[in-house]
C-alpha positions in Angstrom: 155.3 143.9 -55.1 154.2 142.3 -51.9 150.9 143.3 -51.2 148.8 142.4 -47.6 145.8 143.3 -46.1 145.9 146.9 -44.0 145.3 145.9 -40.6 147.1 148.8 -38.6 147.4 152.5 -38.6 151.0 151.6 -39.1 150.4 149.5 -42.5 148.0 152.1 -43.4 150.8 155.0 -43.1 152.9 152.8 -44.9 150.3 152.4 -47.6 149.6 155.7 -47.8 153.4 156.8 -48.4 153.9 154.4 -51.3 150.8 155.1 -53.1 152.0 158.9 -53.0 155.3 157.9 -54.5 153.6 155.8 -57.2 150.6 157.8 -57.8 151.4 159.3 -61.3 152.8 156.0 -62.8 152.2 155.7 -66.3 149.6 153.3 -67.3 150.6 149.8 -68.1 153.7 149.9 -65.8 154.0 147.8 -62.5 154.1 150.6 -60.5 150.4 151.8 -62.2 149.3 148.2 -61.3 150.8 148.6 -57.6 149.0 152.1 -57.4 145.6 150.1 -58.5 146.2 147.3 -55.6 147.1 149.9 -53.1 144.2 152.1 -53.7 141.8 149.1 -53.3 143.7 148.1 -50.0 143.6 151.8 -48.7 140.1 152.2 -49.4 138.8 148.8 -47.8 140.6 150.2 -44.6 139.4 153.6 -44.8 135.4 152.3 -45.2 136.2 150.1 -42.3 138.0 152.4 -39.8 136.6 156.0 -41.3 133.3 155.3 -42.0 131.5 158.7 -43.8 127.8 158.5 -42.3 124.9 159.6 -44.5 124.1 163.3 -43.6 120.8 164.2 -41.5 117.9 165.1 -44.5 117.6 168.9 -43.1 121.5 169.1 -43.0 121.7 168.0 -46.6 119.0 170.2 -47.8 120.5 173.4 -45.9 123.9 172.5 -47.4 122.7 172.2 -50.8 120.7 175.4 -50.4 124.0 177.5 -49.3 125.9 175.7 -52.3 123.5 177.1 -54.6 122.8 180.3 -53.0 118.8 179.4 -52.4 116.8 181.0 -50.0 113.9 179.5 -48.2 111.5 181.4 -50.2 113.0 179.7 -53.1 112.9 176.3 -51.7 109.4 177.0 -50.9 108.7 177.2 -54.7 110.7 174.0 -55.2 108.2 172.3 -52.7 105.1 174.2 -53.4 104.3 176.1 -50.1 106.3 178.5 -47.6 104.5 177.0 -44.8 106.2 173.4 -45.8 109.7 175.0 -45.3 109.3 176.5 -42.2 107.4 173.3 -40.6 110.6 171.1 -42.0 112.9 173.3 -40.4 110.9 173.8 -37.4 110.7 170.0 -36.9 106.8 170.2 -37.3 106.8 168.3 -40.4 108.7 165.4 -42.0 109.6 165.0 -45.4 107.1 163.0 -47.6 107.6 161.2 -51.0 106.5 164.0 -53.0 109.0 166.4 -51.2 111.6 163.8 -51.5 111.4 163.4 -55.3 111.0 167.2 -55.8 114.3 167.7 -53.8 116.0 164.7 -55.5 115.2 166.6 -58.8 115.9 169.9 -58.3 118.5 169.8 -55.7 120.2 166.7 -56.4 120.5 165.3 -52.9 120.6 161.3 -53.0 117.4 159.7 -52.1 119.5 157.5 -49.6 119.9 160.9 -47.8 116.4 162.3 -48.1 115.0 158.8 -46.7 117.1 158.8 -43.5 115.4 159.0 -40.3 116.1 162.6 -38.5 
């Protein structure tokens, strides 16, 4: 079991192939330990080379509405006024602290996403 930092696409592919081979190793075995270390090395490489950006707040709201089958009218009941929803999606209003708290509580959208500039 020799480990090294993943520095290239080739190293990454090799690590993924080995991880796939030992993924279901029984806990406490050397292969299981190797899988744990490979997972950390792979994650580090992916975080650097394939970062996932925080989504735009309005896109996150729309996505969550689609997931939950919510209409704009139902979103308005969460935020308090239909005009707020219309203004938000037309770009005439930004999210305020009260809206952010309600959206987080009712739609379970992270605060990091909701406070991002858009």
